[in-house]
C-alpha positions in Angstrom: 88.5 117.5 127.2 87.2 114.4 125.5 85.3 111.5 127.4 86.7 108.3 126.2 84.5 106.3 128.1 81.7 104.6 126.5 78.6 102.5 127.4 78.5 100.8 123.9 79.6 97.2 123.9 83.0 96.6 122.4 82.8 94.9 119.0 84.3 91.6 118.9 86.5 90.6 115.7 85.1 88.2 113.3 88.4 85.8 114.2 87.5 86.3 118.0 83.9 85.4 117.4 84.7 82.4 115.3 87.2 81.2 118.1 84.4 81.7 120.7 82.0 79.4 118.7 84.8 76.9 117.8 85.6 76.5 121.6 82.3 76.6 123.0 81.5 73.9 125.8 77.8 74.9 125.8 76.6 73.8 122.2 73.0 73.1 121.9 72.5 69.4 121.9 70.7 69.6 118.6 73.5 71.4 117.0 76.0 68.7 118.5 74.0 65.9 117.0 74.2 67.4 113.8 77.8 67.7 114.1 77.7 71.9 114.0 81.3 73.3 113.5 81.6 77.0 112.7 84.2 77.7 110.0 83.5 81.3 109.1 81.9 84.4 110.4 81.4 87.8 108.6 79.3 90.0 110.9 79.5 92.9 108.3 77.6 90.7 105.6 75.7 89.1 108.5 76.9 85.7 107.3 78.2 82.5 108.6 79.5 79.3 107.1 79.2 75.9 109.1 80.2 72.2 108.6 78.0 69.5 109.6 78.7 65.7 109.8 75.9 63.8 108.2 76.0 60.6 109.7 75.1 57.1 108.4 72.2 57.2 111.0 70.6 60.1 109.3 69.9 58.0 106.1 66.8 57.0 104.6 66.2 53.5 103.1 67.7 55.0 99.7 71.0 55.4 101.8 70.5 59.3 101.4 70.4 61.9 104.3 66.8 62.3 105.1 65.5 65.7 104.1 64.4 66.7 108.0 68.1 66.6 108.9 69.0 68.8 105.9 66.4 71.3 107.0 67.5 71.4 110.4 71.2 71.9 109.2 69.9 75.1 107.2 67.6 76.4 110.1 70.4 75.9 112.7 72.7 78.0 110.3 70.2 80.7 109.4 69.3 80.9 113.2 73.3 81.4 114.0 73.5 84.0 111.0 70.8 85.9 112.7 72.4 85.5 116.3 75.8 87.1 114.6 73.8 89.8 112.9 72.3 90.9 116.4 75.6 91.3 117.8 75.1 88.1 120.1 72.0 89.8 121.5 69.3 87.7 120.1 68.1 84.2 119.3 66.3 83.5 116.4 63.2 81.4 116.5 62.0 80.4 113.2 58.4 81.4 112.6 58.4 79.6 109.0 60.8 78.0 106.6 60.6 76.9 102.9 63.5 74.5 101.7 64.0 73.5 98.2 66.1 70.0 97.6 68.0 70.1 94.7 70.1 66.8 94.7 70.5 63.9 97.2 72.9 64.3 100.1 75.3 61.3 101.1 76.7 60.7 104.5 80.0 62.9 105.2 80.9 66.3 105.6 78.1 69.0 104.5 78.7 72.6 104.5 76.1 75.4 105.0 76.4 79.1 104.2 73.4 81.2 105.6 73.1 85.0 105.8 70.5 87.7 107.1 68.5 89.0 104.0 66.7 91.8 106.0 66.5 92.8 109.4 63.3 94.6 110.1 61.8 96.0 113.2 60.3 92.5 114.7 61.0 90.1 111.9 64.3 88.8 110.2 64.5 87.2 106.7 67.3 84.6 106.3 68.7 82.5 103.3 70.7 79.4 103.3 72.5 77.1 100.9 73.7 73.7 101.6 76.7 71.9 99.8 78.4 68.5 99.7 81.9 67.8 100.1 82.6 68.6 96.6 81.0 72.0 96.7 77.6 70.8 94.8 74.6 72.9 95.9 72.1 70.2 97.8 69.3 72.3 99.2 68.3 75.9 99.4 66.1 77.4 102.1 64.4 80.8 103.2 63.1 81.5 106.6 61.4 84.2 108.6 62.4 84.4 112.1 61.5 86.7 115.2 64.6 88.2 116.8 64.4 87.8 120.5 66.4 89.0 123.2 68.2 86.7 125.4 66.9 88.5 128.5 63.4 87.1 127.8 64.9 83.4 128.7 66.3 84.4 132.1 
């Protein structure tokens, strides 16, 4: 006789997880401010793709998006890549982050792709790339994060 019951959590498909992000009414305020919108989830590759709305209010005197907003977009996306990689069980506080700015960003829709490079025993390494609406690479980032179970926040 075979036991068909299991205590393992049921794996949610990429499509269902994407819909969960897109239909969420509990988006963090910072993500909401940046215009976060999930457009792709690939759990097997520990990768996510997000669109942001870079508003005119984010610009500096040169009418370019201020670098801190671009860093926030990259950080947000890399953290979500870790969340997805953890099976939606851990948040990913960033311990350190390095960003290289390659060209100026203008207001409009920006796209960010991020992935987990390595998941260690207590630290995860993430990378991200931010693109403009024409697909030109604007900035790249790497980060070190500490996967932290949601249960520590209850």
